[in-house]
C-alpha positions in Angstrom: 48.2 22.8 -9.6 51.2 25.1 -11.6 48.9 28.7 -11.5 52.3 29.5 -13.6 51.3 26.4 -15.9 48.0 27.8 -16.8 48.8 31.2 -18.0 51.2 29.5 -20.1 48.4 27.6 -21.8 46.1 30.3 -21.5 48.8 32.5 -23.1 49.7 29.3 -26.3 45.7 29.1 -26.9 45.5 32.9 -27.2 48.4 33.1 -29.8 48.8 29.4 -31.3 52.0 30.0 -30.9 54.8 28.6 -29.2 57.6 31.8 -30.1 54.4 34.1 -29.8 53.0 33.2 -26.5 56.8 33.1 -24.9 57.2 36.9 -26.3 54.1 37.9 -24.2 55.1 35.9 -21.2 59.2 37.4 -21.3 60.3 33.6 -21.1 62.2 31.8 -24.4 59.9 29.4 -26.7 61.6 26.6 -24.9 61.6 26.3 -21.6 57.8 27.5 -22.9 57.5 24.2 -25.0 59.1 22.5 -22.0 56.4 23.3 -19.3 53.6 22.2 -21.6 55.4 19.7 -22.1 55.9 18.7 -19.0 52.3 19.1 -17.8 51.4 16.9 -20.2 53.6 13.8 -19.0 51.5 14.6 -15.6 48.6 14.0 -17.1 49.4 11.4 -18.9 47.8 12.7 -22.7 47.8 16.2 -24.9 46.9 18.5 -24.2 47.8 20.8 -27.8 47.7 19.4 -31.6 50.5 21.1 -33.1 50.8 21.5 -36.9 51.8 24.0 -39.9 48.3 26.3 -38.9 49.6 26.3 -35.5 48.9 25.1 -31.9 44.9 24.5 -31.4 44.0 22.4 -28.2 42.5 18.5 -27.6 39.3 17.8 -26.6 41.2 17.0 -23.2 43.2 19.8 -23.5 39.8 22.1 -23.7 38.5 20.1 -20.7 41.5 20.9 -18.8 42.0 24.4 -19.4 37.9 25.2 -18.4 37.7 23.5 -15.4 41.7 25.4 -14.8 40.2 28.5 -15.8 37.4 28.3 -13.6 39.6 27.7 -10.1 42.7 30.4 -11.1 39.5 33.1 -11.1 38.6 30.9 -6.9 42.1 31.8 -6.4 41.9 35.3 -7.8 39.1 36.4 -6.7 40.2 34.8 -2.9 43.3 36.4 -3.0 41.7 40.4 -3.9 39.4 39.6 -0.7 42.6 38.4 1.7 44.3 41.8 -0.2 40.9 43.4 1.5 41.2 41.8 4.8 44.4 42.9 5.6 43.7 46.8 4.4 41.1 46.4 6.8 43.4 45.4 9.6 45.7 47.9 8.2 43.4 50.7 8.9 42.5 49.2 12.4 45.7 49.5 13.5 46.1 53.0 12.8 45.0 56.4 15.1 45.9 59.7 13.2 46.3 63.0 14.9 45.9 66.4 13.9 47.7 68.7 15.1 50.6 71.4 15.0 54.4 71.6 15.2 53.5 73.4 19.4 51.5 70.4 20.4 53.9 67.5 18.9 56.4 66.8 21.1 53.8 66.8 24.2 52.1 64.5 22.4 54.3 62.0 21.3 56.3 61.6 24.4 53.0 61.8 26.6 50.5 60.0 24.9 52.1 58.0 21.9 54.8 56.2 23.5 52.6 54.9 26.5 49.5 54.1 24.0 51.9 52.3 21.9 53.1 50.1 25.0 50.1 49.4 25.9 49.3 48.7 22.2 51.8 47.4 20.8 50.0 46.1 17.1 48.2 50.0 17.0 50.4 52.8 15.7 49.3 55.9 16.1 50.3 58.6 13.0 50.6 62.2 13.2 49.0 65.0 10.4 51.1 67.7 11.6 48.8 70.9 10.7 49.2 74.2 11.7 46.5 76.2 14.2 43.8 76.5 12.3 43.6 73.7 10.2 43.3 70.7 12.4 39.6 70.9 12.5 39.8 71.1 8.9 42.1 68.0 8.6 39.0 66.1 10.1 36.5 67.3 8.6 38.7 66.0 5.1 39.0 62.5 6.8 42.7 63.8 6.9 42.6 62.3 10.8 40.5 60.2 13.3 40.9 63.3 15.6 42.0 66.7 16.4 43.9 68.4 19.5 43.6 71.5 19.4 43.1 74.4 21.3 39.7 76.2 21.2 38.3 80.0 22.2 34.6 81.1 21.7 35.5 82.4 18.4 34.6 79.0 15.6 32.0 76.3 16.3 32.2 73.0 14.5 30.1 70.5 13.3 33.0 67.9 14.6 31.8 66.0 18.0 34.3 67.2 20.5 35.8 66.6 24.2 37.4 69.5 26.5 40.3 68.5 28.1 40.9 71.3 30.2 39.6 75.2 30.8 41.9 78.5 31.1 40.6 81.0 31.6 41.5 84.6 30.3 42.5 87.6 32.6 43.4 91.3 31.6 46.6 92.3 32.4 47.8 95.9 32.6 50.7 98.1 34.8 50.0 98.7 38.4 49.1 102.5 38.1 46.9 102.3 36.2 45.2 101.1 39.3 46.6 105.1 40.5 43.6 106.4 38.7 40.9 104.5 40.0 39.3 104.7 42.5 39.0 101.8 45.1 35.6 100.3 43.9 36.3 100.7 40.1 33.9 98.9 37.6 35.7 96.3 34.8 34.5 99.4 32.5 36.0 102.2 34.0 39.2 99.8 33.8 38.8 99.3 30.1 38.3 103.4 29.4 41.6 103.9 31.0 43.5 101.3 28.8 41.8 102.5 25.2 44.4 105.0 25.6 47.0 102.4 26.7 49.1 100.3 23.7 48.9 96.7 23.1 51.1 93.5 23.6 49.4 90.2 21.1 49.7 86.6 22.0 52.4 84.9 20.9 50.4 82.2 18.5 48.2 83.3 15.6 45.1 81.6 16.3 44.8 82.7 19.6 46.2 86.3 18.7 42.8 85.9 16.7 40.8 85.0 19.7 41.8 87.3 22.2 41.3 90.2 20.1 37.8 88.7 19.7 36.9 89.1 23.2 39.2 92.6 24.0 36.4 93.8 21.4 33.4 92.5 23.2 34.6 93.9 26.5 34.7 97.9 24.7 38.5 97.9 23.7 40.1 98.1 20.2 43.9 96.4 20.4 46.2 98.9 19.0 48.4 96.2 18.3 52.9 97.6 19.8 54.2 94.3 19.1 54.4 90.3 19.3 55.2 88.3 22.2 57.1 85.4 20.7 56.0 83.2 24.0 54.0 83.4 26.9 57.3 83.2 29.2 57.7 86.3 26.8 54.5 87.7 27.1 55.1 87.3 31.2 58.3 89.4 31.2 57.1 92.2 28.8 53.9 92.5 31.0 56.5 92.7 34.1 58.1 95.8 32.5 54.3 97.4 33.4 54.6 99.4 29.4 51.2 98.1 28.3 48.6 95.9 28.7 47.5 92.2 27.6 45.7 89.1 27.7 47.3 86.4 29.8 45.5 82.7 30.9 45.4 82.6 34.6 47.9 79.3 34.2 50.5 81.7 33.4 50.0 83.8 36.1 52.1 83.8 39.2 52.8 85.0 42.7 55.9 86.9 41.4 54.6 88.8 39.0 54.5 92.5 38.9 51.7 93.6 36.9 47.8 94.0 37.9 44.6 91.3 37.1 41.8 90.8 36.6 38.9 88.2 34.7 37.9 89.8 30.9 34.2 90.0 30.9 32.6 89.0 29.2 33.7 85.9 30.6 36.4 84.2 28.6 37.9 80.5 28.3 40.7 78.9 26.2 39.2 75.5 26.1 41.8 72.5 25.0 39.9 70.1 23.1 39.7 66.5 21.1 37.3 67.0 17.9 36.3 63.8 16.5 35.7 62.9 13.0 32.0 61.4 12.6 33.2 58.4 11.6 35.3 57.0 13.9 34.2 54.1 16.0 34.5 54.3 19.6 36.6 50.7 20.1 39.0 50.1 23.4 42.0 52.0 21.9 40.6 54.8 21.3 38.6 54.8 24.3 42.3 54.5 26.3 43.6 57.1 23.8 41.1 59.3 24.6 41.5 58.9 28.7 45.5 59.4 28.3 44.6 63.1 27.0 42.1 62.9 30.0 44.5 61.9 32.7 47.6 64.0 31.3 45.7 67.2 31.4 43.5 66.3 35.0 45.1 69.9 37.2 43.9 68.4 40.3 45.8 65.5 40.1 49.3 67.2 38.5 48.0 67.2 35.8 50.0 69.5 32.8 48.3 72.5 31.8 47.2 73.0 28.3 49.7 76.2 27.6 52.8 74.2 28.9 52.2 71.7 26.5 52.4 74.5 24.3 55.1 75.7 25.0 57.7 73.3 26.4 56.4 70.3 25.2 
């Protein structure tokens, strides 16, 4: 069945005129007339009665058009169902991850490339956000999962999978130790540091977390300057003119500053947060396993802050 011919018949029936129907269909009257003539020849019957009052359906034409309309409706419904299946298939073949620009290079190089080689029919879409909004993008339904560094400052109703945890140390000039007894307490250390200025961490979210932890430890940090990276933070701390907070994984044997774990104990946690509507398919499970493998420090995985700094 030529659905175009059916559309032509419906237009002629409605308009009662080949000329008016042709205008509606954006075809020439001669082309429309020829299509109807071809259909009548194919069916070997007249479909319209042509008179001065216009064109009206013959009984045969009315019967044919009724059946044709029903078949057209079936076709349209089938097309809608096919399009719905295509949309579902497209949605199920995509996974979106919310992450900040600093993590993007690492995820693209170490996660996305390997995942799409293993599952060539899948596509990972990245939703680039600021450090404070990755969770929000997942909560709003704009991403299936988020890749974040979390602190103990905020909480979330989202399901999360911890990938790595990094203890936080208080770093300070070695001469501070000269003012303290050999068996000094953490409280005695913080009393000395209260008179010193503070070098702040490079990332906005981590700055907030650090200041929160410092206040829990009895310090009220007076910010002297902001580091531009963790490598820069180490360099400034090694100049030993102020104190700061540094992740344990960034401390090296050659560093000249003194350091102790901050108290109460504090950590940065690298997490994958998951949308509550996300189905745990084979592909999603494999993607999460890839993240866990990449950050498995016991088996040579990368530090979260190395990924953040260098990708």
